[in-house]
C-alpha positions in Angstrom: -13.1 -61.7 53.4 -15.9 -62.4 51.1 -18.7 -59.7 50.7 -21.4 -62.1 49.6 -22.4 -65.7 50.4 -23.1 -68.0 47.4 -25.7 -70.7 48.0 -27.2 -73.3 45.8 -31.0 -73.6 45.8 -32.2 -77.2 46.9 -35.7 -78.3 46.1 -37.7 -79.8 48.9 -36.5 -83.3 47.8 -33.0 -82.3 48.2 -32.1 -82.1 44.5 -30.0 -79.1 43.4 -30.7 -78.1 39.7 -27.5 -76.1 39.5 -25.3 -78.9 40.6 -27.2 -81.3 38.2 -26.4 -78.8 35.4 -22.8 -78.4 36.3 -22.3 -82.1 36.4 -23.5 -82.5 32.7 -21.1 -79.8 31.4 -17.8 -80.7 29.9 -14.9 -80.2 32.2 -13.5 -77.0 30.7 -16.9 -75.3 30.7 -17.7 -76.4 34.2 -14.3 -75.0 35.3 -15.2 -71.6 33.5 -18.6 -71.5 35.2 -17.2 -72.1 38.7 -14.6 -69.4 38.0 -17.4 -67.0 37.3 -19.3 -68.0 40.3 -16.2 -67.3 42.4 -16.4 -63.7 41.3 -19.7 -63.4 43.1 -18.2 -63.7 46.6 -16.1 -60.5 46.0 -18.3 -58.5 43.6 -21.9 -59.7 44.2 -24.3 -57.0 42.9 -21.5 -55.1 41.5 -20.8 -57.7 38.9 -22.0 -56.4 35.5 -21.8 -57.4 31.8 -20.3 -59.5 30.3 -20.4 -61.6 33.4 -23.8 -60.8 34.8 -27.1 -59.4 33.5 -30.5 -58.6 35.0 -33.2 -60.5 33.0 -36.5 -59.7 34.8 -38.3 -59.6 38.1 -35.1 -59.8 40.2 -33.8 -62.8 38.3 -30.2 -62.5 36.9 -28.0 -64.6 34.7 -24.4 -65.4 35.1 -22.6 -65.8 31.8 -19.8 -68.2 30.9 -18.3 -68.7 27.6 -15.8 -71.4 26.8 -14.9 -71.5 22.9 -18.2 -71.1 21.1 -20.2 -72.6 23.9 -22.3 -70.3 26.2 -23.6 -71.4 29.5 -25.9 -69.5 31.9 -26.7 -69.9 35.5 -29.7 -68.0 36.9 -29.8 -66.5 40.3 -31.3 -64.0 42.6 -30.3 -62.0 45.7 -31.5 -62.4 49.3 -31.2 -59.9 52.1 -28.1 -60.5 54.0 -25.7 -60.4 51.1 -26.8 -63.9 49.8 -26.8 -65.0 46.2 -28.9 -68.0 45.5 -28.2 -70.0 42.3 -31.2 -71.7 40.9 -30.8 -73.3 37.6 -28.5 -73.5 34.5 -28.7 -74.2 30.7 -26.5 -74.1 27.6 -27.7 -71.0 25.6 -28.6 -71.8 22.0 -30.5 -68.8 21.1 -30.1 -65.1 21.3 -32.8 -64.7 23.9 -32.9 -66.5 27.2 -35.9 -68.9 27.1 -38.8 -67.6 29.1 -39.2 -71.2 30.5 -35.8 -71.0 32.2 -36.7 -67.6 33.7 -40.0 -68.8 35.0 -38.3 -71.9 36.5 -35.9 -69.6 38.4 -38.9 -67.6 39.7 -40.6 -70.7 40.9 -37.4 -71.7 42.6 -37.0 -68.3 44.2 -40.7 -68.4 45.5 -40.1 -71.9 46.9 -36.9 -70.8 48.6 -38.5 -67.7 50.2 -41.6 -69.7 51.3 -39.5 -72.4 52.8 -37.2 -69.9 54.6 -40.2 -68.3 56.3 -41.2 -71.7 57.5 -44.6 -71.6 55.9 
């Protein structure tokens, strides 16, 4: 039995940024990212480096490496043992781009706002 539920954030128009990102990845990298995502259902907030890392303000990154390529999926936790995947990117620099973190925060705020029915 899974300890956590993993959900994909959907914008108000129904688009799912993480799925769009995954479909753009090469097959082997996509498989690697999906394998890492499956770890969430069992380990959730116990998942640590090298798989997961807190970035800032409750936004985390899931790390996947295939050969020399590195992909990241950003996510946050919700009460009720839920993990919400927000957006992904291929990492090209040492530091996670601030714009990607800000986008994850924006999606988190939108998710919470819509869950409250406001």
